[in-house]
N, CA, C and O atoms as a MOPAC input file, in Angstrom:
PM7 MOZYME 1SCF
protein

 N     -1.53300 1    -0.20500 1    11.59400 1
 C     -2.40400 1    -1.32400 1    11.84900 1
 C     -2.63200 1    -2.07400 1    10.55200 1
 O     -2.62400 1    -3.30500 1    10.57300 1
 N     -2.84000 1    -1.39000 1     9.39200 1
 C     -3.20100 1    -1.98900 1     8.11900 1
 C     -2.20600 1    -2.96800 1     7.67200 1
 O     -2.59900 1    -4.09000 1     7.35000 1
 N     -0.88200 1    -2.65100 1     7.61200 1
 C      0.10600 1    -3.53100 1     7.13500 1
 C      0.13700 1    -4.93000 1     7.92300 1
 O      0.30100 1    -5.99200 1     7.32200 1
 N     -0.01800 1    -4.85800 1     9.18800 1
 C      0.04200 1    -6.09800 1     9.93900 1
 C     -1.18400 1    -6.92300 1     9.64400 1
 O     -1.08300 1    -8.13100 1     9.43400 1
 N     -2.35500 1    -6.28600 1     9.62300 1
 C     -3.61500 1    -6.98400 1     9.29200 1
 C     -3.52100 1    -7.60600 1     7.89000 1
 O     -3.93700 1    -8.74200 1     7.66000 1
 N     -2.96100 1    -6.81900 1     6.96700 1
 C     -2.86500 1    -7.30600 1     5.57000 1
 C     -1.99600 1    -8.62100 1     5.59000 1
 O     -2.34500 1    -9.61500 1     4.95400 1
 N     -0.87400 1    -8.58000 1     6.33200 1
 C      0.01000 1    -9.76700 1     6.40200 1
 C     -0.75100 1   -10.95300 1     7.02500 1
 O     -0.65100 1   -12.08300 1     6.54700 1
 N     -1.49300 1   -10.68400 1     8.07200 1
 C     -2.22100 1   -11.76300 1     8.75900 1
 C     -3.23500 1   -12.41900 1     7.82000 1
 O     -3.40800 1   -13.63800 1     7.82100 1
 N     -3.91800 1   -11.56200 1     7.00000 1
 C     -5.09800 1   -12.00000 1     6.20100 1
 C     -4.63100 1   -12.64300 1     4.87600 1
 O     -5.43400 1   -13.26600 1     4.18100 1
 N     -3.37800 1   -12.49900 1     4.53600 1
 C     -2.87400 1   -13.05400 1     3.28700 1
 C     -1.88600 1   -14.17200 1     3.59000 1
 O     -0.83000 1   -13.92900 1     4.17600 1
 N     -2.22400 1   -15.39000 1     3.19600 1
 C     -1.33200 1   -16.48300 1     3.52900 1
 C     -0.33800 1   -16.86500 1     2.50200 1
 O      0.43400 1   -17.79900 1     2.72100 1
 N     -0.31100 1   -16.18400 1     1.37000 1
 C      0.50400 1   -16.50200 1     0.22200 1
 C      2.00900 1   -16.42900 1     0.61400 1
 O      2.82100 1   -17.16600 1     0.05500 1
 N      2.37300 1   -15.55800 1     1.55700 1
 C      3.78200 1   -15.33700 1     1.94200 1
 C      4.37600 1   -16.50000 1     2.75500 1
 O      5.59800 1   -16.59600 1     2.86700 1
 N      3.57300 1   -17.35100 1     3.30300 1
 C      4.05600 1   -18.35100 1     4.23200 1
 C      5.20700 1   -19.18000 1     3.65900 1
 O      6.24300 1   -19.26300 1     4.31800 1
 N      5.10000 1   -19.81300 1     2.45300 1
 C      6.20400 1   -20.58900 1     1.95800 1
 C      7.47400 1   -19.79600 1     1.74800 1
 O      8.56400 1   -20.36400 1     1.81800 1
 N      7.37100 1   -18.50400 1     1.49500 1
 C      8.49700 1   -17.65600 1     1.11400 1
 C      9.16300 1   -17.00900 1     2.37500 1
 O     10.37600 1   -16.79700 1     2.37400 1
 N      8.42800 1   -16.71400 1     3.38000 1
 C      8.93500 1   -15.98200 1     4.51000 1
 C      9.10100 1   -16.85500 1     5.72600 1
 O     10.03700 1   -16.64800 1     6.49800 1
 N      8.23100 1   -17.82300 1     5.93000 1
 C      8.25600 1   -18.69400 1     7.12200 1
 C      8.68300 1   -20.12600 1     6.74500 1
 O      7.83000 1   -20.99700 1     6.57200 1
 N      9.95100 1   -20.36400 1     6.62000 1
 C     10.37700 1   -21.69400 1     6.23200 1
 C     10.10100 1   -22.74600 1     7.25600 1
 O      9.70000 1   -23.85800 1     6.91300 1
 N     10.31600 1   -22.40800 1     8.55900 1
 C     10.00600 1   -23.40600 1     9.63900 1
 C      8.51900 1   -23.71900 1     9.69800 1
 O      8.12800 1   -24.88100 1     9.81600 1
 N      7.69100 1   -22.68400 1     9.61700 1
 C      6.27600 1   -22.94800 1     9.65900 1
 C      5.82000 1   -23.70900 1     8.48200 1
 O      5.03200 1   -24.64300 1     8.62900 1
 N      6.28600 1   -23.35400 1     7.27800 1
 C      5.94300 1   -24.08200 1     6.05600 1
 C      6.34000 1   -25.54800 1     6.12600 1
 O      5.63500 1   -26.41500 1     5.60900 1
 N      7.47400 1   -25.82200 1     6.77100 1
 C      7.93700 1   -27.20500 1     6.93800 1
 C      7.06900 1   -28.09900 1     7.77400 1
 O      7.00200 1   -29.30800 1     7.55200 1
 N      6.38400 1   -27.48700 1     8.76500 1
 C      5.54400 1   -28.27000 1     9.73600 1
 C      4.11500 1   -28.30400 1     9.21400 1
 O      3.34100 1   -29.13400 1     9.69000 1
 N      3.72700 1   -27.49100 1     8.30500 1
 C      2.35200 1   -27.47500 1     7.74900 1
 C      2.20200 1   -28.69000 1     6.82700 1
 O      3.02500 1   -28.92100 1     5.94100 1
 N      1.10900 1   -29.47500 1     7.06200 1
 C      0.75400 1   -30.54900 1     6.14500 1
 C     -0.38400 1   -30.06100 1     5.27600 1
 O     -1.53500 1   -30.10500 1     5.71100 1
 N     -0.12100 1   -29.61000 1     4.09900 1
 C     -1.08000 1   -29.04700 1     3.22500 1
 C     -2.17500 1   -30.03800 1     2.80000 1
 O     -3.21200 1   -29.63300 1     2.27400 1
 N     -1.93700 1   -31.34400 1     3.03400 1
 C     -2.87200 1   -32.33100 1     2.68600 1
 C     -3.87900 1   -32.60300 1     3.83300 1
 O     -4.93600 1   -33.20600 1     3.64500 1
 N     -3.47200 1   -32.10800 1     5.06000 1
 C     -4.38000 1   -32.29700 1     6.19000 1
 C     -5.44600 1   -31.16400 1     6.13300 1
 O     -5.24800 1   -30.11700 1     5.51700 1
 N     -6.54100 1   -31.43000 1     6.78600 1
 C     -7.64300 1   -30.49000 1     6.82300 1
 C     -7.30900 1   -29.25900 1     7.62000 1
 O     -7.48300 1   -28.13100 1     7.16000 1
 N     -6.80500 1   -29.50100 1     8.87700 1
 C     -6.59300 1   -28.32200 1     9.75600 1
 C     -5.29300 1   -28.50100 1    10.51500 1
 O     -5.05200 1   -29.52400 1    11.15600 1
 N     -4.42600 1   -27.42600 1    10.41900 1
 C     -3.19000 1   -27.35500 1    11.23900 1
 C     -3.38600 1   -26.47200 1    12.41300 1
 O     -2.78100 1   -26.70600 1    13.45900 1
 N     -4.23900 1   -25.42000 1    12.29000 1
 C     -4.56800 1   -24.47800 1    13.27500 1
 C     -5.79000 1   -23.71500 1    12.81700 1
 O     -6.17000 1   -23.76800 1    11.64700 1
 N     -6.40100 1   -23.00800 1    13.74300 1
 C     -7.57700 1   -22.14500 1    13.40500 1
 C     -7.20600 1   -20.72700 1    13.66300 1
 O     -6.75400 1   -20.36700 1    14.75000 1
 N     -7.40100 1   -19.91300 1    12.64500 1
 C     -7.07900 1   -18.47000 1    12.74800 1
 C     -8.36300 1   -17.64700 1    12.60000 1
 O     -9.12500 1   -17.80200 1    11.64600 1
 N     -8.57100 1   -16.76600 1    13.58700 1
 C     -9.73700 1   -15.91800 1    13.48600 1
 C     -9.36100 1   -14.49400 1    13.65200 1
 O     -8.61600 1   -14.15900 1    14.57400 1
 N     -9.85500 1   -13.61500 1    12.78200 1
 C     -9.59000 1   -12.21400 1    12.76800 1
 C    -10.84800 1   -11.53100 1    13.08800 1
 O    -11.88100 1   -11.85600 1    12.50300 1
 N    -10.83000 1   -10.54000 1    14.04200 1
 C    -11.92500 1    -9.77700 1    14.42400 1
 C    -11.65800 1    -8.28100 1    14.09100 1
 O    -10.74600 1    -7.66800 1    14.64600 1
 N    -12.44600 1    -7.73400 1    13.20500 1
 C    -12.24500 1    -6.33000 1    12.76700 1
 C    -12.34700 1    -5.45400 1    13.99800 1
 O    -13.23600 1    -5.65800 1    14.82500 1
 N    -11.47100 1    -4.49800 1    14.13500 1
 C    -10.39900 1    -4.14900 1    13.20200 1
 C     -9.03600 1    -4.67100 1    13.54900 1
 O     -8.14100 1    -4.64600 1    12.70400 1
 N     -8.83400 1    -5.15600 1    14.78900 1
 C     -7.48300 1    -5.26800 1    15.24500 1
 C     -7.16900 1    -6.48700 1    16.18100 1
 O     -6.21800 1    -6.41700 1    16.95900 1
 N     -7.92200 1    -7.54600 1    16.11600 1
 C     -7.67300 1    -8.65100 1    17.02000 1
 C     -7.54500 1    -9.96700 1    16.21200 1
 O     -8.27500 1   -10.18700 1    15.24500 1
 N     -6.63900 1   -10.79500 1    16.61600 1
 C     -6.50600 1   -12.12200 1    16.02900 1
 C     -6.46400 1   -13.16600 1    17.09000 1
 O     -5.82100 1   -12.99800 1    18.12700 1
 N     -7.16300 1   -14.26800 1    16.82600 1
 C     -7.19700 1   -15.41200 1    17.74900 1
 C     -6.65200 1   -16.59000 1    16.97700 1
 O     -7.22700 1   -17.00200 1    15.96900 1
 N     -5.53500 1   -17.13800 1    17.45100 1
 C     -4.83600 1   -18.28100 1    16.70400 1
 C     -4.92700 1   -19.51300 1    17.62700 1
 O     -4.29400 1   -19.54800 1    18.68300 1
 N     -5.66100 1   -20.44600 1    17.25100 1
 C     -5.80100 1   -21.71500 1    18.06100 1
 C     -4.88200 1   -22.77600 1    17.47200 1
 O     -5.03100 1   -23.20100 1    16.32700 1
 N     -3.93200 1   -23.18300 1    18.29600 1
 C     -2.95600 1   -24.20600 1    17.96700 1
 C     -3.19400 1   -25.48800 1    18.74000 1
 O     -4.01500 1   -25.47200 1    19.65800 1
 N     -2.54700 1   -26.57800 1    18.44200 1
 C     -2.76500 1   -27.81800 1    19.25900 1
 C     -2.37700 1   -27.54600 1    20.70900 1
 O     -2.97000 1   -28.18900 1    21.57600 1
 N     -1.49300 1   -26.70900 1    21.04800 1
 C     -1.04100 1   -26.47500 1    22.38800 1
 C     -1.81400 1   -25.40500 1    23.13000 1
 O     -1.72900 1   -25.34100 1    24.35700 1
 N     -2.58400 1   -24.54200 1    22.42100 1
 C     -3.37400 1   -23.48800 1    23.10000 1
 C     -3.71500 1   -22.38900 1    22.21400 1
 O     -3.96600 1   -22.60700 1    21.02900 1
 N     -3.74100 1   -21.14900 1    22.74200 1
 C     -4.26900 1   -19.98100 1    22.04000 1
 C     -3.22400 1   -18.83100 1    22.10200 1
 O     -2.60900 1   -18.58100 1    23.13900 1
 N     -3.05200 1   -18.14100 1    20.94000 1
 C     -2.23900 1   -17.01700 1    20.84700 1
 C     -3.16300 1   -15.85000 1    20.43500 1
 O     -3.86400 1   -15.95200 1    19.42800 1
 N     -3.16900 1   -14.77000 1    21.18400 1
 C     -3.98900 1   -13.62000 1    20.81700 1
 C     -3.06000 1   -12.52200 1    20.38400 1
 O     -2.08500 1   -12.23600 1    21.07900 1
 N     -3.33100 1   -11.89000 1    19.24800 1
 C     -2.61600 1   -10.74800 1    18.71100 1
 C     -3.51300 1    -9.47000 1    18.78800 1
 O     -4.64900 1    -9.48300 1    18.31500 1
 N     -3.01200 1    -8.42700 1    19.35800 1
 C     -3.73100 1    -7.18300 1    19.46200 1
 C     -2.94400 1    -6.13000 1    18.73000 1
 O     -1.79800 1    -5.87200 1    19.09900 1
 N     -3.50600 1    -5.49900 1    17.69700 1
 C     -2.77000 1    -4.48300 1    16.93300 1
 C     -3.25900 1    -3.09700 1    17.28800 1
 O     -4.44500 1    -2.78900 1    17.16700 1
 N     -2.27700 1    -2.21600 1    17.75200 1
 C     -2.68500 1    -0.87900 1    18.17500 1
 C     -1.93300 1     0.15500 1    17.30400 1
 O     -0.70300 1     0.18500 1    17.32700 1
 N     -2.64400 1     0.99100 1    16.54700 1
 C     -1.94700 1     2.02300 1    15.84000 1
 C     -1.43400 1     3.05900 1    16.78200 1
 O     -2.22900 1     3.51700 1    17.60300 1
 N     -0.18100 1     3.49000 1    16.76300 1
 C      0.33200 1     4.52400 1    17.54100 1
 C      0.36600 1     5.85300 1    16.89400 1
 O      0.12300 1     6.88200 1    17.52400 1
 N      0.67300 1     5.83300 1    15.61100 1
 C      0.51900 1     7.05000 1    14.72500 1
 C      0.55900 1     6.57600 1    13.29500 1
 O      0.47400 1     5.37200 1    13.05000 1
 N      0.68200 1     7.45700 1    12.36300 1
 C      0.52900 1     7.08600 1    10.92500 1
 C      1.60700 1     6.06800 1    10.52400 1
 O      1.37600 1     5.25400 1     9.63000 1
 N      2.76500 1     6.10200 1    11.16400 1
 C      3.88900 1     5.23100 1    10.77700 1
 C      4.26700 1     4.14200 1    11.75200 1
 O      5.16100 1     3.34000 1    11.47900 1
 N      3.59100 1     4.10700 1    12.89300 1
 C      3.95700 1     3.14000 1    13.89500 1
 C      2.76100 1     2.38900 1    14.42200 1
 O      1.67800 1     2.93700 1    14.63100 1
 N      3.01100 1     1.06700 1    14.63400 1
 C      1.97700 1     0.19100 1    15.17800 1
 C      2.60600 1    -0.72200 1    16.22900 1
 O      3.74100 1    -1.17600 1    16.08400 1
 N      1.85600 1    -0.97400 1    17.26700 1
 C      2.30400 1    -1.90300 1    18.33100 1
 C      1.47200 1    -3.14900 1    18.22200 1
 O      0.24400 1    -3.07600 1    18.23700 1
 N      2.12000 1    -4.30800 1    18.11300 1
 C      1.48700 1    -5.57000 1    18.10800 1
 C      1.81800 1    -6.29600 1    19.38100 1
 O      2.98400 1    -6.56900 1    19.66700 1
 N      0.77800 1    -6.61500 1    20.15900 1
 C      0.95500 1    -7.41900 1    21.38000 1
 C      0.56500 1    -8.83700 1    21.15000 1
 O     -0.45700 1    -9.12700 1    20.52900 1
 N      1.39600 1    -9.73900 1    21.66100 1
 C      1.10000 1   -11.19200 1    21.57400 1
 C      0.92900 1   -11.78500 1    23.02300 1
 O      1.79500 1   -11.66500 1    23.89000 1
 N     -0.20500 1   -12.40100 1    23.19300 1
 C     -0.44000 1   -13.05800 1    24.49200 1
 C     -0.85400 1   -14.49300 1    24.24300 1
 O     -1.81900 1   -14.77500 1    23.53300 1
 N     -0.08600 1   -15.39900 1    24.85700 1
 C     -0.25800 1   -16.82700 1    24.63700 1
 C     -0.81700 1   -17.46200 1    25.87000 1
 O     -0.40000 1   -17.15300 1    26.98600 1
 N     -1.80500 1   -18.39100 1    25.66600 1
 C     -2.38100 1   -19.20700 1    26.72200 1
 C     -2.10000 1   -20.65200 1    26.38200 1
 O     -2.62300 1   -21.14500 1    25.38300 1
 N     -1.28600 1   -21.36800 1    27.17500 1
 C     -0.95100 1   -22.72000 1    26.87600 1
 C     -1.72200 1   -23.65900 1    27.74800 1
 O     -1.69300 1   -23.55900 1    28.97500 1
 N     -2.41600 1   -24.57800 1    27.11100 1
 C     -3.19600 1   -25.58900 1    27.92000 1
 C     -2.66200 1   -26.97700 1    27.75200 1
 O     -3.11400 1   -27.88600 1    28.44800 1
 N     -1.72000 1   -27.19100 1    26.86000 1
 C     -1.07600 1   -28.54300 1    26.68600 1
 C      0.34800 1   -28.34800 1    26.34900 1
 O      0.69400 1   -28.23100 1    25.17300 1
 N      1.25200 1   -28.30400 1    27.39900 1
 C      2.68900 1   -28.01600 1    27.18000 1
 C      3.32800 1   -29.16400 1    26.36700 1
 O      4.34800 1   -28.95000 1    25.71300 1
 N      2.77400 1   -30.31400 1    26.39600 1
 C      3.42300 1   -31.42500 1    25.67000 1
 C      3.36800 1   -31.21500 1    24.12200 1
 O      4.08600 1   -31.88900 1    23.38400 1
 N      2.53600 1   -30.30400 1    23.65900 1
 C      2.42200 1   -30.01100 1    22.22300 1
 C      3.04000 1   -28.74400 1    21.74800 1
 O      2.85900 1   -28.32800 1    20.60400 1
 N      3.81700 1   -28.09500 1    22.68700 1
 C      4.41700 1   -26.78200 1    22.36200 1
 C      5.48500 1   -26.89300 1    21.25000 1
 O      5.73800 1   -25.90900 1    20.55500 1
 N      6.10000 1   -28.04700 1    21.07300 1
 C      7.15500 1   -28.19100 1    20.06600 1
 C      6.71900 1   -28.88800 1    18.82300 1
 O      7.56900 1   -29.37300 1    18.07600 1
 N      5.47700 1   -28.96600 1    18.56000 1
 C      5.00000 1   -29.60100 1    17.31900 1
 C      3.90400 1   -28.78300 1    16.65000 1
 O      3.20100 1   -27.99900 1    17.28700 1
 N      3.78500 1   -28.99300 1    15.34700 1
 C      2.67200 1   -28.35900 1    14.64400 1
 C      2.90000 1   -26.91600 1    14.29000 1
 O      4.00400 1   -26.38600 1    14.41200 1
 N      1.80300 1   -26.27600 1    13.83800 1
 C      1.86700 1   -24.92000 1    13.28100 1
 C      2.31500 1   -23.87000 1    14.23300 1
 O      2.91100 1   -22.88600 1    13.79400 1
 N      2.07100 1   -24.00700 1    15.52700 1
 C      2.38200 1   -23.03300 1    16.51900 1
 C      3.74400 1   -23.29000 1    17.23900 1
 O      4.07100 1   -22.64300 1    18.23400 1
 N      4.49400 1   -24.23300 1    16.70800 1
 C      5.73500 1   -24.63200 1    17.47400 1
 C      6.85600 1   -23.65200 1    17.30100 1
 O      7.75600 1   -23.62100 1    18.14000 1
 N      6.85800 1   -22.86000 1    16.27900 1
 C      7.92600 1   -21.87600 1    16.10200 1
 C      7.32800 1   -20.43400 1    16.09800 1
 O      7.73000 1   -19.56300 1    15.32600 1
 N      6.35700 1   -20.25100 1    16.99800 1
 C      5.62600 1   -18.95900 1    16.99800 1
 C      6.42700 1   -17.72700 1    17.18100 1
 O      6.17000 1   -16.73900 1    16.49300 1
 N      7.40800 1   -17.71000 1    18.08700 1
 C      8.30300 1   -16.55900 1    18.25100 1
 C      8.97100 1   -16.14400 1    17.01000 1
 O      8.98200 1   -14.97600 1    16.62100 1
 N      9.56900 1   -17.19600 1    16.35200 1
 C     10.32800 1   -16.97100 1    15.03700 1
 C      9.36000 1   -16.41800 1    13.97900 1
 O      9.70300 1   -15.46600 1    13.27900 1
 N      8.12100 1   -17.01800 1    13.84700 1
 C      7.22000 1   -16.55700 1    12.87300 1
 C      6.77000 1   -15.06800 1    13.12700 1
 O      6.59300 1   -14.27800 1    12.20000 1
 N      6.60000 1   -14.75300 1    14.43800 1
 C      6.19700 1   -13.35900 1    14.73100 1
 C      7.32600 1   -12.36500 1    14.31100 1
 O      7.04200 1   -11.30300 1    13.75600 1
 N      8.55900 1   -12.71400 1    14.57500 1
 C      9.69300 1   -11.85700 1    14.14600 1
 C      9.80800 1   -11.76500 1    12.67500 1
 O     10.13500 1   -10.70100 1    12.15000 1
 N      9.54400 1   -12.86900 1    11.95800 1
 C      9.60200 1   -12.85000 1    10.49900 1
 C      8.47200 1   -11.94500 1     9.92200 1
 O      8.66800 1   -11.17800 1     8.98000 1
 N      7.30800 1   -12.08500 1    10.53800 1
 C      6.21500 1   -11.16500 1    10.15700 1
 C      6.52100 1    -9.73800 1    10.37800 1
 O      6.20800 1    -8.90200 1     9.53000 1
 N      7.13500 1    -9.41200 1    11.50400 1
 C      7.55800 1    -8.01700 1    11.77000 1
 C      8.52000 1    -7.52900 1    10.71400 1
 O      8.38700 1    -6.38900 1    10.26700 1
 N      9.46300 1    -8.30900 1    10.29900 1
 C     10.47900 1    -7.93000 1     9.32800 1
 C      9.85200 1    -7.75500 1     7.95800 1
 O     10.18600 1    -6.82400 1     7.22500 1
 N      8.93200 1    -8.66300 1     7.61300 1
 C      8.30200 1    -8.56300 1     6.23600 1
 C      7.37500 1    -7.33900 1     6.17400 1
 O      7.34000 1    -6.65200 1     5.15200 1
 N      6.61200 1    -7.04900 1     7.26900 1
 C      5.71500 1    -5.89500 1     7.28800 1
 C      6.51000 1    -4.61400 1     7.18200 1
 O      6.13900 1    -3.69100 1     6.45600 1
 N      7.68700 1    -4.56600 1     7.96800 1
 C      8.47200 1    -3.35900 1     7.85800 1
 C      8.99300 1    -3.18900 1     6.47200 1
 O      8.98800 1    -2.06700 1     5.96600 1
 N      9.45300 1    -4.24800 1     5.81000 1
 C     10.00100 1    -4.17200 1     4.45600 1
 C      8.96000 1    -3.74700 1     3.46100 1
 O      9.25000 1    -2.94400 1     2.57500 1
 N      7.72100 1    -4.27300 1     3.58200 1
 C      6.64900 1    -3.86900 1     2.68600 1
 C      6.30900 1    -2.38700 1     2.85100 1
 O      6.04400 1    -1.68400 1     1.87600 1
 N      6.32200 1    -1.92400 1     4.11500 1
 C      6.06300 1    -0.51000 1     4.31900 1
 C      7.09900 1     0.41000 1     3.65300 1
 O      6.75800 1     1.46300 1     3.11500 1
 N      8.37600 1    -0.01600 1     3.70400 1
 C      9.38400 1     0.77900 1     3.07800 1
 C      9.14400 1     0.78300 1     1.56500 1
 O      9.32100 1     1.80600 1     0.90300 1
 N      8.74000 1    -0.37400 1     1.02700 1
 C      8.52100 1    -0.46800 1    -0.41600 1
 C      7.30700 1     0.29900 1    -0.93200 1
 O      7.33600 1     0.83200 1    -2.04200 1
 N      6.26200 1     0.35900 1    -0.15300 1
 C      5.12500 1     1.13300 1    -0.65600 1
 C      5.27600 1     2.61500 1    -0.56700 1
 O      4.54700 1     3.37300 1    -1.20600 1
 N      6.23800 1     3.03100 1     0.23900 1
 C      6.55300 1     4.45700 1     0.32000 1
 C      7.53200 1     4.90600 1    -0.80900 1
 O      7.77300 1     6.09600 1    -1.01400 1
 N      8.05100 1     3.94600 1    -1.48700 1
 C      8.96900 1     4.25400 1    -2.61600 1
 C      8.24800 1     4.91200 1    -3.77300 1
 O      7.11100 1     4.57000 1    -4.09800 1
 N      8.94400 1     5.88100 1    -4.39800 1
 C      8.36100 1     6.47600 1    -5.58900 1
 C      8.18800 1     5.53700 1    -6.73500 1
 O      7.47800 1     5.87000 1    -7.68400 1
 N      8.78600 1     4.39900 1    -6.70700 1
 C      8.67900 1     3.37000 1    -7.73000 1
 C      7.48200 1     2.47700 1    -7.54800 1
 O      7.09900 1     1.76100 1    -8.47400 1
 N      6.88500 1     2.50100 1    -6.38300 1
 C      5.77100 1     1.59500 1    -6.13500 1
 C      4.49800 1     2.08700 1    -6.83300 1
 O      4.16400 1     3.26800 1    -6.74000 1
 N      3.80400 1     1.21700 1    -7.51500 1
 C      2.52400 1     1.54200 1    -8.14100 1
 C      1.50300 1     0.44000 1    -7.58500 1
 O      1.70400 1    -0.76800 1    -7.71600 1
 N      0.49200 1     0.93800 1    -7.01200 1
 C     -0.53200 1     0.06400 1    -6.42300 1
 C     -1.24500 1    -0.68400 1    -7.61800 1
 O     -1.45900 1    -0.13600 1    -8.69900 1
 N     -1.58000 1    -1.94400 1    -7.33400 1
 C     -2.27200 1    -2.73400 1    -8.36700 1
 C     -3.56100 1    -3.33400 1    -7.81000 1
 O     -4.04000 1    -2.94100 1    -6.74600 1
 N     -4.07300 1    -4.23100 1    -8.50400 1
 C     -5.34400 1    -4.88200 1    -8.10200 1
 C     -5.02100 1    -5.94500 1    -6.95800 1
 O     -3.88800 1    -6.40400 1    -6.81200 1
 N     -6.03100 1    -6.27600 1    -6.21200 1
 C     -5.85400 1    -7.38900 1    -5.29400 1
 C     -5.88400 1    -8.70400 1    -6.05100 1
 O     -6.57100 1    -8.82300 1    -7.06600 1
 N     -5.14300 1    -9.69300 1    -5.56600 1
 C     -5.19400 1   -11.02700 1    -6.14000 1
 C     -6.40300 1   -11.68600 1    -5.74700 1
 O     -6.66100 1   -11.81800 1    -4.55100 1
 N     -7.22500 1   -12.14400 1    -6.70800 1
 C     -8.45600 1   -12.77500 1    -6.35200 1
 C     -8.24900 1   -14.18200 1    -5.68000 1
 O     -9.14100 1   -14.72400 1    -5.02600 1
 N     -7.07400 1   -14.70400 1    -5.87700 1
 C     -6.76800 1   -16.01200 1    -5.31900 1
 C     -6.21600 1   -15.88300 1    -3.89700 1
 O     -6.59900 1   -16.66300 1    -3.02500 1
 N     -5.32500 1   -14.91600 1    -3.64000 1
 C     -4.57100 1   -14.88000 1    -2.42300 1
 C     -4.89600 1   -13.65800 1    -1.53200 1
 O     -4.35800 1   -13.58200 1    -0.42700 1
 N     -5.70100 1   -12.75100 1    -1.93200 1
 C     -5.90200 1   -11.53700 1    -1.14500 1
 C     -7.36500 1   -11.19300 1    -0.84300 1
 O     -7.72400 1   -10.03600 1    -0.62600 1
 N     -8.19700 1   -12.25000 1    -0.83800 1
 C     -9.59100 1   -12.02200 1    -0.51300 1
 C     -9.78400 1   -11.37900 1     0.86200 1
 O    -10.55100 1   -10.43000 1     1.03000 1
 N     -9.06800 1   -11.92700 1     1.82500 1
 C     -9.13100 1   -11.37300 1     3.20600 1
 C     -8.63000 1    -9.96600 1     3.33600 1
 O     -9.16200 1    -9.16800 1     4.10800 1
 N     -7.59000 1    -9.66100 1     2.56800 1
 C     -6.98600 1    -8.32300 1     2.56100 1
 C     -7.99000 1    -7.34000 1     1.93700 1
 O     -8.18800 1    -6.24200 1     2.45600 1
 N     -8.61900 1    -7.73600 1     0.82900 1
 C     -9.61600 1    -6.87200 1     0.15300 1
 C    -10.79500 1    -6.61100 1     1.06100 1
 O    -11.27200 1    -5.48100 1     1.15500 1
 N    -11.28000 1    -7.67000 1     1.74700 1
 C    -12.33500 1    -7.53800 1     2.68000 1
 C    -12.00300 1    -6.52800 1     3.83600 1
 O    -12.81200 1    -5.68200 1     4.21800 1
 N    -10.75700 1    -6.68700 1     4.35400 1
 C    -10.31000 1    -5.74700 1     5.42800 1
 C    -10.35800 1    -4.29900 1     4.91700 1
 O    -10.84800 1    -3.39800 1     5.59700 1
 N     -9.85600 1    -4.11400 1     3.74800 1
 C     -9.75300 1    -2.71400 1     3.16700 1
 C    -11.19000 1    -2.19200 1     2.96300 1
 O    -11.43800 1    -1.02100 1     3.25400 1
 N    -12.11200 1    -2.97600 1     2.49400 1
 C    -13.48200 1    -2.55700 1     2.35700 1
 C    -14.16300 1    -2.14800 1     3.69200 1
 O    -14.86900 1    -1.14300 1     3.77800 1
 N    -13.91000 1    -2.98300 1     4.72200 1
 C    -14.44200 1    -2.71400 1     6.05300 1
 C    -13.85900 1    -1.44300 1     6.60100 1
 O    -14.58600 1    -0.62100 1     7.15700 1
 N    -12.55900 1    -1.25900 1     6.45900 1
 C    -11.84100 1    -0.14400 1     6.96100 1
 C    -12.32400 1     1.18700 1     6.26800 1
 O    -12.55600 1     2.20800 1     6.91600 1
 N    -12.45600 1     1.09700 1     4.92600 1
 C    -12.94800 1     2.25500 1     4.20200 1
 C    -14.36800 1     2.64400 1     4.65100 1
 O    -14.65000 1     3.82400 1     4.85500 1
 N    -15.26300 1     1.64900 1     4.80400 1
 C    -16.66300 1     1.89700 1     5.29400 1
 C    -16.61700 1     2.48900 1     6.68200 1
 O    -17.35800 1     3.43000 1     6.96600 1
 N    -15.77100 1     1.97100 1     7.56000 1
 C    -15.67100 1     2.54100 1     8.92000 1
 C    -15.18000 1     3.97700 1     8.91100 1
 O    -15.72900 1     4.83200 1     9.60600 1
 N    -14.14600 1     4.24200 1     8.12200 1
 C    -13.60900 1     5.62300 1     8.12400 1
 C    -14.48700 1     6.60900 1     7.43100 1
 O    -14.40500 1     7.80600 1     7.70900 1
 N    -15.34300 1     6.14600 1     6.51800 1
 C    -16.29700 1     7.07000 1     5.80600 1
 C    -17.64100 1     7.25800 1     6.41400 1
 O    -18.43500 1     8.05800 1     5.92000 1
 N    -17.93700 1     6.53300 1     7.49600 1
 C    -19.24000 1     6.64000 1     8.06000 1
 C    -19.26600 1     7.96900 1     8.87900 1
 O    -18.23900 1     8.48800 1     9.31600 1
 N    -20.53100 1     8.48300 1     9.05500 1
 C    -20.73300 1     9.74900 1     9.67200 1
 C    -21.15700 1     9.58000 1    11.13000 1
 O    -21.37800 1    10.57000 1    11.82800 1

């Protein structure tokens, strides 16, 4: 569950992993979409065409199932804006999360500090998760 939530909460990877999404984002505009994360495992993504809900379910220590449910209320906007390439973005996220997991299991990986610029959401998630796991 953690790796997918980390990916969701950290937007720095978008220009490097999601070329189609990056191309349709207008960084000068105020809002391209609204993204809401609900601890510990739900995401609500509001696009011009409707809503995409992500539900993250840990299956075991090494496996996670992510379910995507979309609700379209304006089909005329499906091919434009931030949610227009949603299936491709979801597959790209899956690939990058799997790659990161392989990397952090490597004996060469050394954990470092969170980036104060790009990983505030990830740091917050880890603090909430630690508090949840340590409560009695």
